[in-house]
N, C-alpha and C positions, 0 to 999 in steps of 0.2 A: 740221959737220953736223949733230952730236947734239946741239947747243946750239941751233941752228933747229929741229928736230924738238920739242924739250923747251918751246920756248917756244910752238909751235903748241898742247901737248895744255895747255900751261897757258892759254892764251886761250880753248880749247874750254872746259875747266872753269867759268872765270869766267862766260861764256855762258850754260853750263846753270843754272849757279847763278843765274843773273839771271833766267833764264824761272822757274825755281821760285820764286824770292820773288815776282813780278809775279803768280802764278798763284793765290799764296798768299793775296793780299789780295783784299775785296769788292769785286768786281767788277762785282754788281748794285745799280742805284740803286735808292736807299729810296724807296716813294712810301707816299701816305696818300690815303683814298676814304673821303667822307662818305655814309651812308646813312641815311632819312628813317623813319622804323619808324611809323605811325601804330597804333594799339592796334586801333581797330574797323573802320576804315573804310581804303580804299585811296588815301586821301587826308587830310592833317588837317583834322580837323572841330573849331570851335569848343566848349570845356567835355569833353573828352576826352585821351589821356594822348598824346604824342611823345616819341619820343626820338630823337636823333641819336647815331649811330655813325659814331665815326671809326676806321677801320680801315686797321693801319700795316702795309707788308710791309719788311723790312729785318732784314740780316745781321746787322746792330750793334744788341743790345737796346737800344728807347729808354729814356732815363730818367723822361721826364716828357712829356707831352701839355698844349698850351695851344691856346684856344678863342679866336676875336673872332667879329666880328660888325657888319655895316654895314646900316646902317636902307635904305639905296636905292642902287641902281646910280649915282644922282646924286652921292652922300657919296661921297669920297672917304678918310675917316677911319675906319679898323678901333678899335673899341671891344673892349679886351681883356675879355670876360667870366670866363675861367679861366686863370689863369696857374700859376707853381710856389708859391703858396701858397695856390691853390683859388680858390675861388668869388668874384669881385668884388664885394663885396655894396654898392660904389654902382651899380651897372649892372643888379641881377637881383636879385629876389627871392626868399621862401622855398620857391616853387614849382618853383626848378631844384635839382636834384640830380644829383651827379655819382659815376660807379663809379670804383675804382681801375684802373688800367694793368694789364690781364688777359691774359695769353697763349693764343691761342686757338688754335694749331696750334704747334708745337716745329719740329716735322719742315720746315714751311713758312716761318718763322721770319716770323707773322702775328700782330700785335698788334690790342688792341680799348680802346677808352677810351671811353664815353657819359655823354653829360648827358641828362637827361630832364627835360621839362614838364610841369606837371600842376597844375591844369586850364590846357591852352594856350587863349591868348587872341590875340587877332589884332592886338595891341602887339607879340606875341614875332617876327611876320614879320620877315623881313630875309634877307639875306646871311651863310652862317656858314661858317670857314674854321678848322680844323684843322693845327696844326701837330707833329711831335716832334725832340724835344730828345734830346742824349747829349753829356753833360759840355759843360752849356751851349750847345752848339753845335746848330744847326738841322740837322737831318738828311733831313727830310722835312715837304713843305707839300703840303696840299689844293687842290683846286681851291675855288672857292666854290659852295655849294648853297643854294637858294632856297627858305625854307619861307614859305611860301604858306597862312595857317589861312582855314576856310571858315565861313563864319555857320552855324548850324545850321539855319538855316530853306528853307537853300538844298536842304539834302539831304531824298532823296525818303524816305519812311515806307513799310513794308513791315509786312503782318500775315496771315497768321504771319509774322513773321523768320523765315527759314533752313528748316530741316525739318521738316516738321509732318506730325500723322496731323490728317487733316479727315473730315467725314461728311460722306456725297452730301446735298447741299442747302443745306450752309453758302457762306460769302461771303468772298471773297479780296479782299485792298483794296489797292492803290496811289497816293499820292498825294503831293502838294508842299505846300509851307506859305507858297510866295510863289507872286503870281501873274508874277512875271518869269521864271521856268521853264516849259519846254515837258517835260511827261508823255508818257512815252512806254512799254509793255512789250513785252516779248520774249521768245522762247522761247530765244532763242540771248542769247551776249554783246555782241552789235552792237547798237546803241540804231535798231529795225527799225520798222516802222510798228505799229500798236496790232495785237494778235493778236484774232480773231477769238473774240466772245463777251466783251469785257471792252467793259462799258457807262461810258460817259464823261460828270461831272455838271460843269457850271462850273463852280462854288464849292462849299468843301466843306461841311461840316454847319456849321449857326447861322451861315450866311454869313461864311466867315472868309476871308483869303486862300487862293489855291493852287486844284487842281482835283484830281478823286476819281476814281479806275476802280476799276471792280466788276466780279465775276465770280464767277458761281453755278456751285458745285461739282457734276462729275460723276463717273461710274466715267471717261469719258476722258481727265482730268487723272492719273490713278495714274502713280506714279511720274517726271512731268512737273517742272521747274523755270522759272520764268520768271523774269525779269531787270526790275526797274523802275529807267526811268532818269530822272532830272533833267537837261534838258538849258538851258543858259544861251541864250539870245537874242542875247547878245553875243561868245560863244564857241564853241569847238569843245570846251569842257570838258564832260564829261559823268557825272553823279555816280549812281550806282546803288546797290539794295539788291536781296534776293533771296530770292523764296518759294520755298520748295520744297529737297529734293525730299520730292514731297507723296504720301502713302500714304493713298489714298481706302479709306474703311471704309465700311458702310451704318449704319442707326442698330440693327439687328437683332444687328449682330457686334460690336458695343460689349461689353468684358469688363466681366464684373459688379465691382462693387464692391469685394465681398472680394478679389478679382483684383486691382484696382485699389491696395487697400491692401497686398497683398501685395506686388506691383512696388515701391510707393512705400519698403518695408522688408523686405528682400531677408532679413533673420534673424529676420524675427517667425514664422516657421515652430517657430523652433531655439527663441526665447523663451516662445511658447506651452507647446512641448513639456516644458518644463522646469517650466514653472508648473505645469499637468496634474500632471506626476509629484511634484512637490513636495504638492499638496493632496493625493494619495490617499496616498501617505507618513504624512501627516500624520491622514488621518481612519481610517486602519488603526491607528496608535498608542491614536488615542484610542479607538477600540472593544475594543482590547486591554486599555488601562489600566481603561477603566471595568467589563470584566466582572471582571477581574485584584480590583480590589476591592469589586464584587457580592460576588464566590465568597468571599473573604476575610471580608468582614463574617459571612457565614453560617456559614463554619467557625470565627469566632473567640465566635462565640454557642452553636454546639455546644458547643466545648471549655470556656467558663466555665461551662453548665449542667450538661455531667456529670460535672465534676470533681469538685466538691465532694460530690455523694450518691454519687457513683459510692465514692468514700472511706468515706466514713459508713456506706453500705450495708455495707461489706467489714467493716469493725468490728463493726459488728451480728450481721453472719452468721457472724462467729468468736465474737462474745460476744453469744450472745442476753440474758442476762442482766442486760446493763450497762443498759438501756432505762429505768434512773433516774436520778434527782440523786443523786450523793452528798453526805452531809449532814457537815457541818463536825465533827473530831473532837474530843470533849469529855473531858477529864480525869475519872479517877474515883477515887475511893478504891481502894487497894490492901487486897487480902483474903488473910487466912493462906494461904497456898497455891500464891500466885499470881505472887510474885516469883522472878526467875530471876536468878539469877549468873554473870557471863561470866567467866571464868577470866582471860581476859588482862588486865582492868581491874577496878575494885574499885567497879563500878557497878553499879548493881541497875534490870532492866530488868521494866518491866511488861507484860504483852501482856493490853491491854483489848481485847474485843472488841466491834464497831459492829452495832448492831440490823441483822441481814441484812433484803434486801427483801422475802423469800417466807418462807412459815413451815418452822420446821426442825423434826427429831426431837426435838432437843434441846432440855432445860427451859432457859428462858432464866435462871433464877437458877443456874445451874450454872457453875461457873468450872473453865476447862480451858487447858491452853497447847495451841494447835493451830497447827504450824510451817507445815506443808504443806498446805493445804485440798486436797480434792479437786480435779478440775478438771471434775464434775458442777456445782458446786455452791460457787464462787469467794465467799468472802467477803472483807470487807474490813476490816483492822485499824489499829490505831495505836499505836505502839511511845514509850513514855515511859521517857526514862532519866534517872533519880535519882543522884544523887551518893553516894555511900555516907558 
């Protein structure tokens, strides 16, 4: 009994482990989907850029994405244009470029691989398919998608194109470049009948192919959007461009040219303010330097004119009798009684009196020794030292 119970529990354990192993495996089937992403229009237009985006959803991260193309449905041959080595130069040219395999959303296990064709041509038309591989095994394959490239002349032309500000009395234009297209304008996204106010011309200007629709702007067109359709006469495909939303203004409400210039340059006010401040600072600096140089020159001239005469005047004021030229001393023969001896040396010193510039009370032939002349009448002496 106990052995049967143990065997039953063992079987239950094996069954639970098996279920856990099954649920741990990836039960989600990987998928791959291709999207066509034109650059400017809703459908590819010749001369524009077109991107083919292959989105891969798989819990097992793919290692590589490959692409193939079929020229038509009648052809059974899939030509590889991108393999594990990259682009196939034998089938495509430099207009093709690829992006590396990228993780779009790690939580949702979504990956992306893109091919960009620029400029796209009608020779690039065909049926494209991508597949994802992991460890050299294919884990996901997309369905084929048809790339149809339209001629440039089958698309309508809008003026203005997109949102615009227009004045009352100006014209709106919608035209086609091919006589095989039917032109229609609507204020909805459906190609209805021509909206009131649009005037149809049989041909474009100068007799070129196509048709043309014109409308004069009134205040009623404010905030409106018009859709211009080019409808094929052999299919239901309608190509469209958009005029609007429109902002209608009168001529008098146009912003001044200065405001237009400012709107084109949002930082112009800051630049102008900096320029004005710089000019003002330079002007103030130049004026200060000019005044400093001017006053410094005047002060320097005054100092140069007053320094020397003032010294001379001070000297003459203190010694009024020095306003004459002192003659050079001339030695003369010593007379008896005019020689003095120095006790410290054996030299004899003769004191010869130079002629005074003014009259003196003493006789000119008197010989005398005057060591300290009076301050009232200073005299100039020369001293001759003779060796003993």
